[in-house]
N, C-alpha and C positions, 0 to 999 in steps of 0.2 A: 504493501499499500504506499501511495505517495505520502512524503511528510506534510503534515497539516501545517497550512501558512496562517499566521496570526498577524493581525494588524493591531497593536497596542498602543493608545492614546492616553497618555498620563503626563500632566505637567510637573508632578511632584518627582523631582530629579532622582531621588535615592530609591523611592518606591518603584518608579519606572525600570531603573537599571536592575534592580533586585528581580522584579518579575520577568523582565525579560530573559536575564540568566537562568531564573528557575524553570521558566517554560521551554528555553532551548535545551536545558538538560533533561527535560522530561519527554523530549523528541519530537518538539514544534519548532517550525523555522518563524521566529518572532521578529517584526519590525516594528521598533518602536519611534513614535513622533512625540513631541512635547507640547504640542496645542492643535486646536480644532483646524486651523488654517493649514498646519503641516500635513494633518490627516487628510485633508481633501485633495492635497496635492500628490500625495503618495498614492492615494487609492485609486485602482484601475478595474476594469472590469475581468472576473478571471484571475486576479492577482492574489486575492486571499480567500481562505476557507471560513473565517471567522475574524468578527472584531470585536475586541475589548474596549470600551471607550468610557474614560473617567466622565462625570457628570458636569464638574465645575472645573473647566479650563479657560485659560485667557484667550483674547482674540475670537474664538468660536466654541460655544459650549458644547457638550456631548449631545444636546437633543439635536442642535443645527446640524453636526457633523453627522448624527445618524440619519437625519433627514436627507441629507445631500448624498449619502452613501446609498440609501435605500432607491434613489433616483436613478443612480448608476446601475445598481444590481438589486433588484426588489427581493431576491431569494437568499442574500448573504445572512447568516445569523449574527445576532449582535448581543452582547452581554454588556450591561452598565455596572459601572464601578461608582458608587455614591456614598459619600459621607451622610447623607439624608436618609432617613427612614420614613419619611411623610408618604403616606399612601398617594396623595396627589401627584407627587413626583414619579411613584412607581406606576402608577396608571398611564401618565404622561408618556413614559418611556414605552409601554405596551402599545399604546396607541401608535406610536410613530413606526412599531415594527420590532421593538427589541424581544428577544427571545427569553431573557432571565436578567436579573439583577443581583448583586451582591453588596452587602452594606460594609463599609469600613468601619472598625478594622476587621479583617477577615484572616483566617489562616490559609497557607498555599493549598493545603491539601483539599480545603474545600473548594477552593477556585478551582482545581484541577479536576474535581469531581464534576462541577457544574460544566465545565468546558467539555468534557468526554460525554456527558449528559445531553448537551445542545448538539454536539457533532453527531452523536448516534440517532438523535431525533431527526436530525435534518437529513441523514443518508438513509435512513429507514423509509421504504416506501410506504405509502397509504396503504396498500395491498396486504403489507405485513402486519398491520395493527388490527387486533382484535378487541372488541368491548368486552369485558366481562358481563356475566348475565345480570348483575346489579352494581351500580356504582353509586359509593357514599362519598359526599362531599360535605363535611360539616353536618348541619341539620337537614340537608337534601339528600334523598334517596331516588336514584332512577333505574326504572327497568325496561329495556327497548322493547322485548318480546311482547309486553302487556300494554305498552305505551303509555305507563305510569310514572308520573313524577310525584314522590312524597314530599310535602312541604310542612312546616311547623303549622300552618293553619290547615292543614289537611291534604288528601290525596287529589290529584289532578289527573284525569284523562286526556292525553295530549291527541291533538288530531294526527293524522298521517304526516303532515308536511312539518309540524311542531316536532313530531317523534323523530324523524328523518334528520331534520336540522341539528336538533340536540345530539343524537348520536354522533354525526359528523363533527360537531364542534368538540366533544369530549374525546373522540378518537383522535382529535389534533389539539389536545388542550396545550394551551401557551404556544401556539402556533398559528399563523395567519392562514385562513383560508379564503382564496381568493373567490370573489363574487362568480366568476365564470365555472370554477370547479363546483361550488354549491350548486348553481343553476343547473348546469348539466348532470349532474349526479341526481339530483332531486326532481328536477323540473324537466329534464331532458332537451331542454333548450334556454338558451341565455338572451332571450327577447327582452324588450323593454318592459312589456307587460307583466312577464314573469318575474323581471327583477323587482317591480313596484308591488308584485304579490308577495316576494319573500320578505321585502321591508316591512310589511304588516306582520308576518309571523315572526321577524326577529324582534320587533316591538312587544308582542304577545309572550315571547321568550324572556326577555328582560323584566318584564312586570312579574313574572313567576320567580326569577331569579333575585329579585329585591328582598326575599326572605331568608337569602344565605349572603352574607356581606362578603364572603371571602371568594365568592364565584362572580366574576364579572363579564360580561358579553360585550366586547368594545368594537368600535368601527376603527378600522386601519385606514387612514387617508389614501384614497386612490388605489386601494388594494382590496379590501375585502373586510374580514370579521376575525376576530380573536377572543376565544374564551380564555379567561387567565385565573388562575388559582392562587391568591395572595396568602400563602401560609407562611 
């Protein structure tokens, strides 16, 4: 297997150097840049397998850099490094299209685990993913075979379209599902009218998910949707 290539954007000189050396020792090829502008200049289509971006950087922050990277390569996985643990910042990162986040201070081992998990998810095809018969997230319990979503307020019998969307998003938890993929899989056609229909079902799912605060169904600008678990 080819050595995975990582773009690391970190303005803390000592931390950046330590992280870069550690990741290289662990079998990655790491390119370190010191600010967001340098990150934009370095990133080219197909040149990296993963980006690790510090949130707070001079000249251009991690959010801006991630947005520009996603315009160049919408499929590139991104992990944010952040000194903040505010839910709003985490959600903003996921909306941009980040795959994971890790809050400073963190152990190198934890970062390495997160990197391997993200790369494994992104390399694994949708066909290889199988949803268990029952999925539990916090107070929410979902059963695909019976179209049932169990909430604190009671059980909900999902419509066929709601059920298929819920399954699709849980199969791709913490990953972006493009509009085209969702429409072709569930509606078999990505026409304008089907897209509007899907938006109605998305709104209904979000209403159900309000009862479990750790599970969010986000809109990823210009791409599609992402169900994230804030654990």
